[in-house]
C-alpha positions in Angstrom: -38.0 45.5 -20.2 -35.3 45.8 -22.8 -32.7 44.5 -20.3 -34.9 41.5 -19.3 -35.5 40.6 -23.0 -31.7 40.8 -23.6 -31.0 38.6 -20.6 -33.5 36.0 -21.7 -32.0 36.0 -25.2 -28.4 35.5 -23.8 -29.7 32.7 -21.5 -31.3 30.9 -24.5 -28.1 31.4 -26.5 -26.1 29.8 -23.7 -28.4 26.8 -23.5 -28.3 26.3 -27.3 -24.5 26.7 -27.3 -24.1 24.2 -24.5 -26.1 21.6 -26.4 -24.4 22.2 -29.7 -21.0 21.7 -28.2 -21.9 18.4 -26.7 -23.6 18.6 -23.3 -21.6 16.9 -20.5 -23.3 14.4 -18.2 -25.6 15.8 -15.6 -23.9 16.5 -12.2 -26.1 14.0 -10.4 -24.4 11.3 -12.5 -21.2 11.6 -10.5 -20.0 8.4 -8.7 -19.4 8.4 -5.8 -22.0 10.9 -5.1 -20.5 14.2 -3.7 -21.4 15.8 -0.4 -22.9 18.8 -2.0 -23.5 19.9 -5.6 -25.0 23.1 -7.0 -25.5 23.7 -10.7 -25.8 27.4 -11.2 -27.4 27.2 -14.6 -25.1 29.9 -16.0 -23.5 29.7 -19.4 -21.0 26.7 -19.5 -17.3 27.2 -19.6 -15.7 26.4 -23.0 -12.5 24.3 -22.9 -10.5 24.2 -26.1 -6.9 24.0 -27.2 -6.2 27.5 -25.9 -7.2 26.6 -22.4 -4.3 26.6 -19.9 -3.8 24.5 -16.8 -2.4 26.6 -14.0 -1.0 24.9 -10.9 0.2 25.9 -7.5 3.7 24.5 -6.8 2.5 21.4 -4.7 0.4 20.2 -7.7 2.9 20.2 -10.6 2.7 16.4 -11.0 -1.1 16.5 -10.8 -1.2 19.2 -13.5 0.8 16.9 -15.8 -1.5 14.0 -14.8 -4.6 16.1 -15.7 -3.0 17.2 -19.0 -2.6 13.5 -20.0 -6.1 12.6 -18.9 -7.7 15.4 -21.0 -5.6 14.4 -24.0 -6.8 10.8 -23.6 -10.5 11.6 -23.0 -11.1 14.6 -25.2 -8.1 14.8 -27.4 -7.3 18.3 -26.0 -3.6 19.0 -25.6 -3.4 21.8 -23.1 -0.4 23.8 -21.9 0.4 23.8 -18.2 2.0 26.7 -16.3 2.3 28.3 -12.9 -0.1 31.2 -12.0 2.7 33.7 -12.6 2.4 33.2 -16.3 1.3 36.0 -18.6 -2.4 36.7 -18.2 -4.6 35.2 -20.9 -8.2 35.9 -21.9 -8.7 32.2 -22.6 -10.2 29.7 -20.2 -8.0 28.6 -17.2 -8.2 25.5 -15.2 -6.6 26.3 -11.8 -5.3 23.7 -9.4 -5.0 25.6 -6.2 -3.5 24.8 -2.9 -6.0 25.9 -0.3 -5.8 25.2 3.4 -8.5 27.5 4.6 -11.7 26.4 2.9 -10.6 22.8 2.3 -10.2 22.1 5.9 -10.7 18.3 5.9 -8.2 15.6 4.7 -8.8 14.7 1.0 -11.4 17.4 0.6 -11.8 19.4 -2.6 -13.8 22.3 -3.9 -14.6 22.5 -7.6 -16.0 25.8 -8.9 -16.6 27.0 -12.5 -17.9 30.1 -14.1 -16.9 32.7 -16.6 -13.5 31.8 -18.0 -12.2 29.9 -15.0 -12.5 26.4 -13.5 -11.0 26.1 -10.0 -10.1 22.9 -8.1 -9.0 23.7 -4.6 -7.5 21.2 -2.1 -5.1 21.0 0.8 -3.4 17.8 -0.1 -2.6 15.7 -3.2 -5.3 13.2 -2.6 -7.9 15.9 -2.5 -6.7 17.4 -5.7 -6.8 14.1 -7.5 -10.4 13.6 -6.3 -11.3 17.0 -7.7 -9.7 16.1 -11.0 -11.7 12.9 -11.2 -15.0 14.7 -10.6 -14.0 17.3 -13.2 -13.4 14.5 -15.7 -16.8 13.0 -15.0 -18.4 16.3 -16.0 -16.8 16.2 -19.4 -18.0 14.1 -22.4 -16.3 10.9 -23.3 -15.5 12.0 -26.8 -12.9 13.7 -28.9 -13.7 17.3 -29.7 -12.1 20.6 -30.7 -13.9 22.2 -27.8 -16.1 21.0 -24.9 -18.6 22.7 -22.7 -18.1 22.4 -18.9 -21.1 23.1 -16.7 -21.1 25.9 -14.2 -21.0 24.2 -10.8 -20.1 24.5 -7.2 -19.1 21.2 -5.6 -17.8 20.7 -2.1 -16.8 17.1 -1.3 -14.9 14.9 1.1 -14.9 11.2 2.1 -16.9 9.5 4.8 -14.0 7.1 5.8 -10.3 7.8 6.1 -9.3 4.3 4.7 -10.8 3.3 1.4 -9.0 0.4 -0.1 -8.8 -2.2 -2.9 -6.7 -5.3 -2.7 -5.1 -7.4 -5.5 -3.5 -10.8 -5.0 -0.6 -11.4 -7.4 0.7 -14.6 -5.8 -1.9 -17.0 -7.3 -1.6 -15.2 -10.6 0.8 -12.4 -11.5 -0.1 -9.5 -13.7 2.0 -7.2 -16.0 3.2 -3.8 -14.8 0.9 -2.1 -17.2 -2.2 -3.7 -15.7 -1.1 -2.8 -12.2 -1.0 0.9 -13.3 -4.4 0.5 -15.0 -5.7 -1.0 -11.7 -4.3 2.0 -9.8 -6.0 4.3 -12.3 -9.3 2.5 -11.5 -8.8 3.2 -7.9 -8.0 6.9 -8.5 -11.1 7.4 -10.6 -13.3 5.9 -7.8 -11.6 8.0 -5.1 -10.0 5.1 -3.2 -6.8 5.9 -1.4 -5.1 2.6 -0.6 -3.8 -0.2 -2.9 -3.2 -3.4 -0.9 -0.7 -5.4 -2.9 -0.7 -9.0 -1.8 2.8 -10.1 -2.9 3.4 -13.4 -1.3 1.6 -16.6 -0.4 1.9 -20.4 -0.7 1.6 -20.3 -4.5 4.4 -17.8 -5.2 6.7 -15.0 -3.9 6.5 -11.9 -6.2 9.0 -9.4 -4.7 12.7 -9.2 -5.3 14.6 -9.3 -2.0 18.3 -8.8 -2.7 19.4 -10.2 0.7 17.5 -13.5 0.0 17.7 -14.2 -3.7 16.3 -17.7 -3.6 12.9 -16.1 -2.8 12.6 -15.2 -6.5 14.9 -17.9 -7.9 12.8 -20.7 -6.3 9.8 -19.2 -4.5 8.5 -17.2 -7.5 7.9 -20.4 -9.5 5.5 -23.4 -9.3 5.9 -26.5 -11.4 2.2 -26.8 -12.2 -1.2 -25.2 -11.5 -4.6 -26.7 -10.6 -7.1 -27.0 -13.4 -10.7 -26.2 -12.6 -12.1 -25.8 -9.1 -10.2 -26.8 -6.0 -13.2 -28.9 -4.9 -13.3 -31.0 -8.1 -12.4 -34.6 -7.8 -10.1 -36.0 -8.9 -7.9 -32.9 -8.9 -6.2 -32.1 -12.3 -3.1 -30.1 -12.9 -1.4 -28.7 -15.9 2.4 -29.3 -16.5 3.4 -25.7 -17.1 6.0 -23.9 -14.9 4.3 -20.7 -13.8 5.5 -17.6 -12.0 7.5 -14.4 -12.1 8.2 -11.5 -9.8 8.6 -7.7 -9.7 12.0 -6.2 -9.4 12.7 -3.5 -6.9 12.9 -0.9 -9.7 9.5 -2.0 -10.9 8.1 -1.7 -7.4 9.5 1.9 -7.2 7.8 2.6 -10.5 4.5 1.4 -9.3 4.8 3.4 -6.0 5.7 6.6 -8.0 2.8 6.1 -10.3 0.4 5.6 -7.4 1.8 8.6 -5.4 0.9 11.0 -8.2 -2.6 9.7 -8.1 -3.0 10.0 -4.3 -2.8 6.3 -3.8 -0.8 4.7 -0.9 0.6 1.3 -1.7 0.6 -1.2 1.1 2.6 -4.4 0.5 1.6 -7.6 2.2 4.2 -10.2 3.1 2.3 -13.1 4.7 3.8 -14.8 7.8 4.0 -17.0 9.8 1.5 -19.2 7.8 0.9 -19.0 4.1 4.7 -19.4 3.8 5.1 -22.4 1.4 7.0 -20.2 -1.1 9.4 -19.0 1.6 9.9 -22.6 2.9 10.5 -23.9 -0.6 13.2 -21.4 -1.0 14.8 -21.8 2.4 13.7 -25.1 4.1 15.8 -24.2 7.2 13.0 -21.7 8.1 10.4 -24.5 8.5 9.6 -26.9 11.3 10.6 -29.8 8.9 13.8 -28.4 7.3 14.7 -31.8 5.8 11.6 -32.0 3.6 11.6 -31.3 -0.1 9.1 -28.5 0.0 7.9 -27.0 -3.3 5.8 -23.9 -4.1 2.1 -24.9 -3.8 0.3 -25.7 -7.0 -3.3 -25.8 -5.7 -5.6 -23.4 -3.9 -7.0 -23.4 -0.3 -5.5 -23.7 3.1 -4.4 -27.2 3.9 -3.1 -27.8 7.4 -1.0 -30.9 6.6 0.4 -29.6 3.4 1.3 -26.0 4.2 4.1 -25.8 6.7 4.7 -22.7 8.9 7.8 -20.8 9.9 9.8 -22.2 12.8 10.8 -20.0 15.7 14.6 -20.3 15.3 17.4 -17.8 15.0 17.7 -18.2 11.2 14.0 -17.5 10.8 14.0 -14.3 12.9 17.2 -13.1 11.2 15.4 -13.6 7.9 12.3 -11.8 9.0 14.2 -8.8 10.3 16.4 -8.4 7.3 13.6 -9.0 4.8 11.0 -6.7 6.3 13.5 -3.9 6.7 14.3 -4.3 2.9 10.5 -4.2 2.2 10.1 -1.1 4.4 12.8 0.7 2.5 10.9 0.1 -0.8 7.5 1.3 0.3 6.9 4.8 1.8 3.6 3.6 3.2 3.2 4.1 7.0 1.8 0.5 7.1 3.1 -2.9 6.1 0.7 -5.8 6.0 2.1 -9.0 7.6 -0.7 -11.4 7.1 -1.0 -13.5 10.2 -4.1 -15.5 9.0 -4.9 -19.2 8.8 -1.7 -20.2 10.5 -1.9 -24.0 11.2 -0.8 -24.8 14.7 -0.3 -28.6 14.1 3.3 -28.1 12.9 4.3 -26.2 16.0 2.6 -28.7 18.2 4.5 -31.6 16.5 8.0 -29.8 16.6 10.1 -30.6 19.7 12.4 -27.6 19.0 9.3 -25.3 18.7 7.9 -26.6 22.0 11.3 -26.0 23.6 11.3 -22.5 22.3 7.9 -21.8 23.7 8.9 -23.2 27.1 12.0 -21.0 27.3 10.1 -17.9 26.3 7.1 -18.5 28.6 4.6 -19.1 25.8 1.7 -21.2 27.1 0.3 -22.2 23.8 0.7 -21.9 20.0 -1.6 -18.9 19.9 0.9 -17.0 22.1 3.6 -18.2 19.7 1.8 -16.6 16.8 1.5 -13.4 18.8 5.2 -13.6 19.5 5.9 -13.7 15.7 3.6 -10.7 15.1 5.2 -8.7 17.9 8.8 -9.5 16.7 8.0 -8.2 13.2 6.2 -5.2 14.6 9.4 -4.4 16.5 11.5 -4.7 13.4 9.2 -2.4 11.4 8.9 0.1 14.3 12.7 0.8 13.7 11.7 1.9 10.2 8.7 4.0 11.6 6.2 1.5 10.2 3.1 0.1 11.8 1.7 -3.4 11.0 -1.6 -4.4 9.6 -2.7 -8.0 10.0 -5.8 -10.1 9.3 -8.1 -10.6 12.3 -6.5 -13.8 13.4 -3.6 -11.8 14.8 -5.9 -11.2 17.8 -6.0 -14.9 18.8 -3.4 -14.0 21.4 -2.9 -11.0 23.7 -1.6 -8.5 21.1 -0.8 -4.9 21.9 -3.0 -2.3 20.4 -0.5 -0.8 17.9 -1.5 -3.2 15.2 -4.3 -2.4 12.7 -6.7 -5.3 12.3 -8.0 -6.1 8.8 -11.2 -8.0 9.5 -12.2 -10.5 6.8 -14.8 -12.2 9.1 -18.2 -10.9 10.1 -19.2 -7.9 12.1 -18.5 -9.8 15.4 -14.8 -9.9 14.7 -14.6 -6.2 13.8 -16.6 -5.3 17.0 -14.3 -7.5 19.1 -11.2 -5.8 17.7 -12.6 -2.3 18.2 -13.5 -3.2 21.8 -9.8 -4.1 22.3 -9.0 -0.6 21.0 -7.4 -1.7 17.8 -7.9 0.4 14.6 -10.0 -1.8 12.3 -10.4 -2.0 8.5 -13.5 -4.0 7.6 -13.2 -6.3 4.6 -15.7 -9.1 5.3 -15.9 -12.1 2.9 -19.6 -11.4 2.6 -19.9 -9.0 0.7 -16.4 -7.6 0.0 -14.6 -10.6 -1.4 -14.8 -9.9 -5.1 -13.6 -13.3 -6.0 -17.0 -14.6 -5.0 -19.8 -14.9 -7.6 -21.8 -11.8 -8.5 -24.3 -13.9 -10.4 -26.5 -16.9 -9.6 -26.2 -18.0 -13.2 -24.6 -21.5 -13.2 -22.9 -20.7 -16.5 -21.1 -17.7 -15.1 -17.3 -17.6 -15.1 -15.6 -19.8 -12.5 -15.2 -18.3 -9.0 -14.2 -19.7 -5.6 -17.6 -19.8 -3.9 -20.3 -17.6 -2.3 -22.5 -15.0 -3.8 -21.8 -11.3 -3.4 -24.0 -9.3 -5.8 -23.9 -5.6 -6.5 -26.8 -4.7 -4.2 -25.2 -6.5 -1.2 -22.0 -4.5 -1.8 -23.9 -1.2 -2.1 -26.0 -1.8 1.0 -23.0 -2.8 3.2 -22.3 -0.5 6.1 -18.7 -0.8 7.5 -19.8 0.8 10.8 -21.7 -1.7 13.1 -24.5 -0.1 15.1 -23.1 -1.6 18.3 -19.9 0.3 18.0 -21.9 3.5 17.4 -23.9 2.9 20.6 -20.7 2.2 22.5 -19.0 5.3 21.0 -16.3 3.2 19.6 -17.0 4.0 16.0 -13.7 6.0 15.8 -11.8 2.6 15.6 -13.4 1.8 12.3 -10.9 3.3 9.8 -12.9 2.2 6.7 -13.2 -0.8 4.5 -11.7 -2.6 1.5 -12.6 -4.8 -1.4 -10.5 -8.0 -1.8 -9.5 -9.6 -5.0 -8.1 -13.1 -4.6 -6.9 -14.4 -8.0 -7.1 -18.2 -7.8 -9.6 -18.1 -10.6 -8.4 -14.9 -12.3 -5.7 -15.7 -14.7 -5.9 -12.6 -16.8 -6.5 -8.8 -16.4 -9.9 -9.2 -18.2 -11.1 -11.7 -15.6 -10.0 -9.3 -12.8 -12.0 -6.5 -14.4 -15.0 -8.8 -14.9 -15.0 -9.6 -11.2 -14.4 -6.1 -9.8 -16.8 -4.1 -12.0 -19.3 -2.9 -11.1 -18.8 -4.0 -7.5 -15.8 -1.7 -7.1 -17.9 1.2 -8.2 -20.6 0.4 -5.6 -17.9 0.1 -2.8 -16.5 3.5 -3.7 -19.9 5.1 -2.9 -20.2 3.0 0.3 -16.9 4.4 1.6 -17.1 8.0 0.2 -20.8 9.1 0.5 -22.9 9.9 3.5 -25.4 7.0 3.9 -28.2 9.6 4.0 -27.4 10.5 0.3 -27.2 6.9 -0.9 -30.0 5.3 -3.0 -29.5 2.0 -4.8 -32.1 2.8 -7.6 -30.4 6.1 -8.3 -27.0 4.5 -8.1 -28.0 2.0 -10.8 -29.3 4.9 -13.0 -25.9 6.7 -12.6 -24.1 3.4 -13.3 -25.9 2.9 -16.6 -25.8 6.5 -17.7 -22.3 7.5 -16.8 -20.1 4.6 -15.6 -20.9 1.8 -18.0 -19.8 4.1 -20.9 -16.6 4.8 -18.8 -15.9 1.0 -18.6 -16.2 0.9 -22.4 -14.0 3.9 -22.8 -11.3 2.1 -20.7 -11.8 -1.0 -22.8 -12.4 -2.9 -19.6 -14.4 -6.1 -19.1 -17.3 -5.9 -16.6 -20.2 -7.9 -15.3 -23.3 -6.6 -17.2 -26.1 -8.7 -15.7 -26.2 -6.8 -12.4 -29.9 -5.8 -12.8 -31.1 -9.4 -13.5 -29.1 -11.1 -10.7 -29.9 -9.2 -7.5 -30.6 -10.1 -3.9 -34.2 -10.8 -4.8 -33.1 -13.9 -6.7 -33.6 -17.2 -5.0 
């Protein structure tokens, strides 16, 4: 009886102590929702300035990353060390390399109790995911000490590819914001950053072998004011542009790598190439024209020329893409391939002659020829290509990954042709579309993609499951086209909270998903996180839902 009384007293003391030290958010507030969670109910683990972060050798960079995050979130400056350090009676946070229990890619285990918090993973991505869950269980406040709940969490993603895109061609963003955007991805357990670097409205990547791409192609003389459907069209008179140096690109890649994020560059060819053609008119089907970088939005067949199939163009593509491949360790390079107007090839005698010599029966086969040539160049660098779903207009081999921005039908068709597929349909995963029906909402391109539509989206079509072709769906991605996003704050306003919803779509088993509970967790734990980041976000997500007419 005495032991039972003492046990109850100690339990009560633990609860009181936990509350007095600032109780962390409940575990069921974690986003994206983990595979399994068990709160043991034991006395919480105290983290204070004496706590040490211990790391196994593969995770030194992640230990330093966690050290910075704890200082930022809780104002706790903790020491880091290898496990061989002198034993301490103080709390330890252990980052452990574990290939036995953590037997899935990007999997992590998080366990806490007594004086130890352990995060186990077999790879860097898994360790970063565990760190992000650990942070969600801590209060968003400065404190001399914080209480961490005693938990056992086992977690891993539903899909192998979980991406977010950012277009920097229409509007370019500072390096600091790119890093902040990558931090957003890491927090939400995404693993791919699709960096859209070139388009008709600007070339944003330093290419040393072709310097005019940034001297000329990175700048437009004016920019459209208002919506591209407004008449008459209005333009400012301000020269706009910029680009990222190769050193800056390496800095971004290093930053992302520590956070378990793969950076996929996109260089759009053979269409969406006005910036290339403005820089080097000899690559176009009308080399005598005074092409300029585009100053309006949209895809205009008679205004946006395409690359011509001539020796100079293919020499450029090989040299340029090999330079790109050397900059990015990603196994994939995105080469666009979308919305390529065929009228220029049809009207070009030299192009028609090229097609005849090479046995290409139509312009669709010429587009495939371009894609396969670039695929061959990149294969020499051990890279594979990703292209938008239009690359399948011809008879393309199955080595290319198809990024489908159309509906389910295009994704199904690509999978039936045995192509790996990344689903990124305009409805509902284009985050440049409106997330409100309010006519006073901030200007966007068109369409309505509210939070609920994003959350309820399933990247895996039922037909492919029935045909046992679901293995070809690698995952999905949210796209952020920036025609109407001229500042970091506007980007944040358009992606939040839709990015958060997509993270749960791609990470969590559908059986564990519930939109009502997601909104509760969003309000309880994630909106304060946006505020902590000093990030803009769309706050009317409850009012403007799919039920609105």
